[in-house]
Phi, psi and omega in degrees: 000140181285139175280174182301316181296324177291324177295316179298320179294319178297319176295318182295318179293319179297317178297317179299316179297321179296312179297316178296318177299314182296318182295319182292321176301315179294322180300316178297318180297315181299318180295321178292324183268356180059040179210129182278359188304315180300319181287325179291322175295322178298310181301317180301313176302314180295322179294317182285330179285320182213074187291341183280352185269065180298323182298323178297314183290328174294318178295320179297315180298323178294326178292317181292323175298322177296322178294321178296317181296320178297324176291322176297318179296325180296322174300315177298321182291323179293317178297311181297317180302313181295312180300318180295317178300314181296320179292313183293319185269331185235357180057043174239154181229115179252022180309319179302335182276343183227067181296146182300326182285349176249032184303325178281356173257000183307324183293345182269009178301124179280114183297323179298313180295319177295320179291323177296319177301311181298314184288333178284319183273328188239078185282353181281352184283135174282168178301318177296321181295317180300322179295316179294319178298316178297318180296317178298314181294316181301313179295322180292319179293320179298313180295320180294328176296312178300313182294319180297319176300315178297320180297316181295320178296315179298318178299319176299314179298320179295318175297321177298316180296316179295325175298314179298318181296320178297313178296320179295317180300317175302314181301312182294318178299315179298317178293321177297318182296318177295321180294317177296319181293319178294319179296318178296319178290326176293319176297318178295319181297322179293325181285342181257000000 
C-alpha cells in the first residue's frame, strides 16, 4: 500500500502533467490563432492559483523551449531542403542569398532578386526550369515565413514565462524569508 507521501507525489505528478498538457494544447491554439493571449491568461491563472509550484512552471518552460528549438530546426530543414532540391535538379546554388547566420530572416528573401541572381549566374536554365525554381523558392519562403511567425510567438511566450518565473521566485524567497524570520522570533519568544 502506498503511504501518504507517495500518494501526494503521484497526485503532484499527475497535476504537473495535466498543467503541461493543457499548456501545450493552448500553445498550439495560440500558434494557430497567431495570438499569445490564451497562453498568457493561462499562465496568470496558474500563477495566481498555485504560485508555489515553481517546478511545474520550470518544466512547462522547458517544454515550450523544446517547441522553440523544434521550430528553429524546421527553419533549417526548409532551407536545406530547398537548397538541395535546387542543387540536385538544376545544379544551382543560391546559398549566398540565404546565409545560415540569417536563418530567421530567410522568409524575407526577395524572390525577384533571387530570380535575377539565378538567371544571371545560371544561363543554362530554360524558361520552364526557371518557373520551377521560382515556385520552389516561393514555397520555401512561404513556409519559412509561417515558421518564423510561430517561432517569434513561442519566443515571446517563453520570455513571458521567464518573467513570471522570476517574479514567482522572488515571491517564494521573500515568503520563505518572512517565514524563517517569524519562526526565529517565535523561538526567541519561547526562550524568554
